[in-house]
C-alpha angles and dihedrals in degrees: 000000000000116000108232096188114123118220092243091053092047092049092050091048091047093053090049090050090053089054088050094245117169113288119258123242084237094054093124090056091048093049089051095050099079090050088070100028116069093188094055092042092055094041094049092048091052093045093048091051091048092046091053091048093050092046089060096050121100116249116269123238112213116231114270092242091057092048091052093046092052092045091050092050092050093048091049091052091048091051090048091051092049091050091049091049091051091051092047094052097036 
């Protein structure tokens, strides 16, 4: 049986499977794809290893300066939106 799965479809399905998304009705086709595609076989092995490594890392805490900069940008956007809304209704 010829495998009709395109590499781009396999790669999207593979990423979903890493995130434990619901299995596809075509799961058997997707599992068979890397058997015949060296590029997807190597890429999926590397991605799985990286995913497992990242899953075992502690969460990162952004630097305080970055948190404050992001907070300031959000507050500025909110103020700008409020001002625009006042001018539009006024």
